[in-house]
N, C-alpha and C positions, 0 to 999 in steps of 0.2 A: 549086663551089669558091669560096672567098672571094677577092676581088680583092686583089692585092698593092698596097702603097703605093708601089712603085717599086723600083729597083735601087740597091744601095750597094756601094762599094768600101772595105773597111777598110784603112787605111794606118797603119803603125807606124814611128816613128823609134826605133831602138835605138842609143842614143848612149853611147859610152865616157865614163864619169865617173871613171876612175882618176886617181890622183894626178898622173900625167904630163900630164894635161889641165888642171891647175890654172891655168897661165898663160893659157889660152885659153878659160876659162869665159865671159868676156865675149863672145868671138866666137860661141860656141855659142848664147848667149842672144840675141845680136843676130840670128843666123840664124833662130831660131825666131820672133822678133818680126817680122822681114821677111816670112817665109812667111805669118804670120797676116794681116799687112796686105794682102799680095797676094791671099790667098783671100777676104778681105772685099770686094775689088774684083772678084771673080769668083763672084758668088752662085750662078749656075747650076752651075758646077763644084763649088763647096763643098757644095751640096745633095746631091751624089752621093757624098760622101766622109764617112767617120767616122774621126776622127784620134786616134791614141794616141801618147804619148811615154813611153818606158821608158829609164831610165838604168842602166847596169851598171858596177859596180866589183867588190868582193868579193861583193856581193849586188846584187839588182835593186830599184830604186825605181820604182814605177809613178806617173809624174808626171801623166798625163792618160789617160783611157780613153774611147774611143768618143765623142769630142766632135764635135758639129756646130759647126764653127769660126765659123759665122755668129752663134752664140749666146754665144761666149766674149768677154769683155772684154779678156782678155790670156792669154797662154800661161804655163805654169809656168816657173820658172827652174831650170836645171841647176846642179849643184855638182861638186866633184872631190876625191876622196881614195881611198886604198886601192889594191888590186890590179886585175887585169883578168880577171875570171872569165867566159870565154866559156861555160863549162858552166852557170853561174847564168843567163846571158842566154837560152840556148836552152831551159833547163828552165822558165823563166818563160813563154816563148812557148808551149811545149808545153802548159802548163796554161791559159794565157790565151786563145789563139786559138779552140779549140773552144767555150769558154764564150761568147766574144764573138759568134761566128757564130750560136750557138743563141739568144742574146739578141736579135740583130737579126731573125732569122727569126721569133721569137715575137712581135715587134712588127709583123710583116706584110710585111717586106722580102724581096726576092730578093737574095742576097748573093754577090758575086763573090769569087774567091780572094784572100785577103789579100796585101798587098804590104808587105814589111819593108825599110826603108832603114837599113842597118847602117853605122856609122861608128866606126873605131877607129884609134888612133895607135900601137899596139904589138902585141906578141905576147901570147897568152893565158898565164895563170898556169901555171907549170911543173907537169907531172904530171897535169893535168886530163884527164878522158875526155870532153872537149866534143864530139868527133866522134860519139860514141855518141848523145848527146842530139840532135845536129844531124841525124843519119840518121833517128832516130825522128820528129823534127819534120817533116822534108821528104819522108818516104816516104808517098805518098798512099794506099797500101794499109794503112797504120797510122794516119795522122792525116788524116782526111777534109778538115780545114781547112788542110792543109799549104800554107805560103805560098810565093810567089815572093820570094826574098831578093836584093836589090841591095846589094852590099857595096863599101864604099869604104875604102881604107886610106891613111893619111897618116903622116908622121913615120917611126917605126921599124917600121911594119907591113910584113910581107913578102908578096910577090906570091903565093907558094904558099899561104899561110894565107888570104888574101882569096879566092883561087880556091876554097878548100875551104869557105868560108862561102857564097858566091854559089850559087844554084841553077842558073845557066847561066853559061858562060864569058863570054858577052857582057854579063852583069850584074856583072862583077868589074872594079873600077877601082882604080888606085893613083896617087897623086900623083907627078909627075915629080921626079927627084932635085933636091935643092936648094930645093924649093918651101918658102915660108914657111907654117907651120902655120895661122896666122890667115887668110891668104888662101885656103888650101886649104879650110878650114872654110866660109868665105864662099861659095866656088864650089860646095861640096857642097850648101849650102842653096839656092843659086840653081837648080841643076839639079833638086833635089828639088821645089822650087816649080813649075818648068815641068812636071815629070813629073806632079805631082798635078793641076795645072790642066788639062793636056791629056788626062789619063786621065779626069778628071771630065767634061770637055766631050764626050769620046767617048761616055761613058755617057749623058749628057743627050741626045745626038743619036740614041740608039737603036742605036749600033754600038759596044758595049763593047770596049775595048782598053786594055791596060796599056802606057802610053808611058813609056819609060825614056830620060832625057837623060844623056849623058856630061858630067860636070862639066868645065868649062874648066880646063886645066892638069893633067888626069888622063889616063892612058893605060890601055888595056885591060891587065889583069893577066895575064901569061903566065909560066909556070914554065920552068925549064931542063930539058933532057933529057940 
């Protein structure tokens, strides 16, 4: 049997680029730039991660796919316009993830279950059947590359919706009432950076583990009964 090149963790940022995010695009891009700088300072962790950025509005724009952040001079910039199609977001992942895992395996890597970090400031477009696509994406009997989804809601996002996006209740976070969106976005990226660095270091140590940090100023999303 051929020797593998090592283990990799595919990480995806699935970021809301709807029109309501327009005032905060600068915060989104600053967060990505900060994450990139931090990963360049953690080469052992960065070596174990392949990083993708997808923005969603009424459709999905694939900004970066399976990047080795050590080789990137800068990360792409996000924009904002249009609606908030969760259905488009999960449909894109449903197509993208199995393809990406197959690509990495064909290159000789062992691939761990993808981690998706989802950020939205509002509710999905009315009338969408996004839950159907989400179930298909996260059902491991249907999608072998079904991801772990860490969902963070800010602004007008509702706890019940964020719980429906996250694959485990402890992966669902919502910003505290009254929080400034720009600050919440910064805290999201700080926690994302810590999660990616610690997960990458765990893989480099030979004890693979997905580490999920709760963003400061966020609480666990719980719904009412």
